[in-house]
C-alpha positions as CSV (number, residue, x, y, z in Angstrom):
1,M,0.0,0.0,0.0
2,D,1.1,3.5,-0.6
3,E,2.0,5.3,2.7
4,K,0.3,8.5,1.8
5,R,-2.9,6.9,0.6
6,T,-3.1,4.7,3.6
7,S,-2.4,7.3,6.3
8,R,-4.8,9.8,5.0
9,T,-7.8,7.5,5.1
10,Q,-9.7,8.4,8.3
11,P,-13.5,8.0,7.6
12,A,-15.4,9.6,10.4
13,G,-18.3,8.0,12.5
14,L,-19.1,7.7,16.2
15,D,-16.3,9.1,18.3
16,G,-14.2,9.3,15.2
17,L,-14.8,5.7,14.2
18,P,-15.7,4.9,10.6
19,E,-19.2,4.4,9.4
20,K,-20.4,1.0,8.2
21,A,-21.8,0.6,4.8
22,G,-25.6,0.5,4.4
23,S,-27.4,-2.8,4.3
24,T,-27.7,-2.7,0.5
25,A,-24.0,-2.6,0.0
26,T,-23.7,-6.4,-0.3
27,T,-20.3,-6.3,-2.0
28,Y,-18.6,-4.6,0.9
29,L,-16.4,-6.6,3.3
30,D,-17.4,-5.4,6.7
31,G,-16.9,-8.2,9.2
32,Q,-14.7,-10.3,7.0
33,L,-11.0,-11.1,7.2
34,L,-8.4,-9.9,4.7
35,I,-5.5,-12.3,4.3
36,A,-2.3,-10.9,2.7
37,M,-1.1,-12.8,-0.3
38,P,2.5,-14.1,-0.2
39,V,3.4,-11.6,-2.9
40,M,2.5,-8.7,-0.7
41,E,5.5,-6.4,-1.0
42,D,4.5,-3.9,1.7
43,E,6.4,-5.1,4.8
44,R,3.8,-3.4,7.1
45,F,1.2,-5.9,5.8
46,A,3.2,-9.0,4.9
47,R,1.5,-12.2,6.2
48,S,-1.1,-10.1,8.0
49,V,-4.6,-11.0,8.8
50,I,-6.9,-7.9,9.1
51,Y,-10.4,-7.8,10.4
52,V,-12.4,-5.3,8.3
53,C,-14.3,-3.0,10.7
54,A,-15.9,-0.7,8.0
55,H,-16.0,-0.7,4.2
56,S,-18.0,1.6,2.0
57,A,-17.7,3.9,-1.0
58,D,-15.8,6.2,1.3
59,G,-13.0,3.7,1.9
60,A,-12.2,1.0,4.4
61,M,-10.7,0.5,7.9
62,G,-9.5,-2.6,9.6
63,I,-7.4,-3.9,12.5
64,I,-4.5,-6.3,12.1
65,V,-5.2,-9.2,14.4
66,N,-2.0,-11.2,14.2
67,R,0.8,-8.8,15.0
68,P,1.8,-8.4,18.7
69,A,2.8,-4.9,19.8
70,G,5.7,-6.0,22.0
71,S,6.5,-7.3,25.4
72,I,4.1,-5.0,27.4
73,D,1.2,-6.8,29.0
74,F,-2.3,-5.5,29.5
75,P,-2.2,-4.8,33.2
76,Q,1.1,-2.9,32.8
77,L,-0.4,-0.8,30.0
78,L,-3.5,0.1,32.2
79,R,-1.1,1.4,34.8
80,Q,1.0,3.3,32.3
81,L,-2.1,5.1,31.0
82,D,-3.1,5.9,34.6
83,I,-6.4,4.0,34.1
84,V,-5.7,2.3,37.4
85,D,-3.5,3.4,40.3
86,E,0.0,1.8,40.5
87,T,-1.0,0.0,43.7
88,A,-4.6,-0.7,42.9
89,P,-5.7,-4.2,42.1
90,I,-6.9,-5.0,38.6
91,E,-10.0,-7.1,38.7
92,L,-9.9,-8.6,35.2
93,S,-12.7,-10.8,34.0
94,D,-12.1,-14.5,33.4
95,D,-10.6,-13.8,30.0
96,G,-8.9,-10.6,31.1
97,E,-5.5,-12.0,31.5
98,T,-5.4,-13.0,27.9
99,V,-6.2,-9.5,26.5
100,K,-3.6,-9.1,23.7
101,I,-2.0,-5.8,22.7
102,L,-1.5,-5.7,19.0
103,R,-0.1,-3.4,16.3
104,G,-3.4,-2.7,14.5
105,G,-1.9,-0.9,11.6
106,P,0.2,2.1,10.5
107,V,-2.5,4.8,11.0
108,E,-2.8,6.7,14.3
109,T,-0.4,4.3,16.1
110,S,-0.7,6.2,19.3
111,R,-4.4,5.6,19.6
112,G,-6.0,2.4,21.0
113,F,-8.9,0.5,19.4
114,V,-10.6,-2.3,21.2
115,L,-12.2,-5.1,19.2
116,H,-14.5,-7.0,21.5
117,S,-17.6,-9.2,21.9
118,S,-21.0,-7.6,21.8
119,D,-21.8,-8.3,25.4
120,Y,-20.4,-4.8,26.1
121,S,-21.4,-1.5,24.5
122,I,-21.0,2.3,25.2
123,K,-23.8,4.5,23.7
124,D,-22.5,6.6,20.8
125,A,-19.0,5.2,21.1
126,T,-19.3,1.5,20.2
127,L,-19.5,0.5,16.6
128,P,-21.3,-2.9,16.0
129,I,-19.8,-4.6,13.1
130,D,-20.9,-8.2,12.4
131,G,-21.2,-11.6,14.0
132,G,-21.2,-10.3,17.5
133,I,-18.0,-8.2,17.1
134,C,-17.8,-4.6,18.0
135,L,-15.2,-1.8,18.0
136,T,-14.8,0.8,20.8
137,A,-12.0,3.5,20.9
138,T,-12.5,5.2,24.3
139,L,-10.7,4.8,27.6
140,D,-14.0,3.9,29.2
141,I,-13.8,0.3,27.9
142,L,-10.3,-0.1,29.3
143,K,-11.6,1.1,32.7
144,A,-14.4,-1.4,32.5
145,I,-12.0,-4.3,31.6
146,A,-9.8,-3.3,34.6
147,Q,-12.8,-3.4,36.9
148,G,-14.0,-6.8,35.6
149,T,-17.1,-5.4,34.0
150,G,-15.9,-5.2,30.4
151,P,-16.6,-7.5,27.4
152,R,-15.9,-11.3,27.7
153,Q,-13.5,-11.2,24.8
154,A,-11.3,-8.3,23.7
155,I,-8.1,-7.3,22.0
156,L,-6.4,-3.9,22.2
157,A,-4.9,-2.7,18.9
158,L,-2.6,0.3,18.6
159,G,-3.4,2.0,15.3
160,Y,-5.4,0.7,12.3
161,A,-5.1,0.1,8.6
162,G,-7.0,2.4,6.3
163,W,-7.8,2.6,2.6
164,A,-8.9,5.5,0.4
165,P,-12.1,5.1,-1.7
166,G,-11.6,2.2,-4.2
167,Q,-8.1,1.4,-2.9
168,L,-8.9,-1.9,-1.2
169,E,-10.9,-3.1,-4.2
170,S,-7.9,-2.3,-6.4
171,E,-5.5,-4.1,-4.2
172,I,-7.7,-7.2,-4.2
173,Q,-8.0,-7.1,-8.0
174,H,-4.2,-6.9,-8.2
175,N,-3.5,-10.0,-6.1
176,G,-2.9,-8.2,-2.8
177,W,-5.5,-9.9,-0.6
178,L,-7.7,-12.9,-0.1
179,H,-10.8,-12.6,2.0
180,C,-13.0,-14.9,4.0
181,P,-15.6,-14.8,6.8
182,A,-14.3,-14.1,10.2
183,D,-14.8,-15.9,13.4
184,P,-14.2,-15.0,17.1
185,D,-11.5,-17.6,17.5
186,L,-9.3,-16.1,14.7
187,I,-9.9,-12.6,16.1
188,F,-9.5,-13.1,19.8
189,G,-7.4,-16.3,19.9
190,G,-4.0,-16.1,21.6
191,D,-2.1,-18.1,19.0
192,T,-1.0,-14.9,17.2
193,D,1.8,-16.6,15.2
194,E,-0.5,-19.2,13.8
195,K,-3.4,-17.0,12.7
196,Y,-2.1,-16.5,9.2
197,Q,-2.0,-20.1,8.3
198,R,-5.2,-20.8,10.1
199,A,-7.0,-18.1,8.2
200,L,-5.7,-19.6,4.9
201,K,-6.8,-23.1,6.0
202,K,-10.3,-21.7,6.8
203,I,-10.8,-21.2,3.0
204,G,-9.1,-24.5,2.1
205,I,-5.7,-23.1,1.0
206,D,-2.3,-24.5,1.8
207,L,0.3,-21.7,2.0
208,G,2.8,-23.8,0.0
209,M,0.3,-24.1,-2.9
210,L,-0.4,-20.4,-3.3
211,S,0.8,-19.0,-6.6
212,N,1.1,-15.5,-8.0
213,S,-2.3,-15.8,-9.7
214,A,-5.0,-13.4,-8.6
215,G,-8.1,-14.4,-6.8
216,H,-10.2,-14.2,-3.7
217,A,-12.3,-16.4,-1.6
């Protein structure tokens, strides 16, 4: 992807989140996974799996779900952001200890985006996507997770991937991406290193059998 085209794509919606396409836009990929083809030359997206949060005539926005942000863990981040006091206990829910911090994409890398299950929602701040998956980008959801009242499943992504109008469609046509239906296990699962091959297997593709020929699922 071209850096300038990618970084300038910031479709606005609730609390700055992108707007979903209308129900008649059946060709859009909201709620699906993009899987980078082996020929992907852009190192920022090589072997990446991206959950598409919004896709319309205005462009597209997604979160990379298989690229860890580093060694920092979630409780440590909560304290660094002063969401909880340094000495205060963090009452994570049953799945809270496994909240992963990911590099969600090259746009707005200092901003956090939480992909989560639909059992949690903030009015005018949570974007429902598809299949019980939502996106929230406010500190309130991190506070809720720290207090044990947040969503059952969640990942925190720093930054996102964005496409200008028509850019994602063009990249798919030029053999940049495959796409397939998403599922919570691929989005929230902890086996980050295996998600790329698992996503390919989901559509019946062996990584070693992929060629340079264009196509999509």
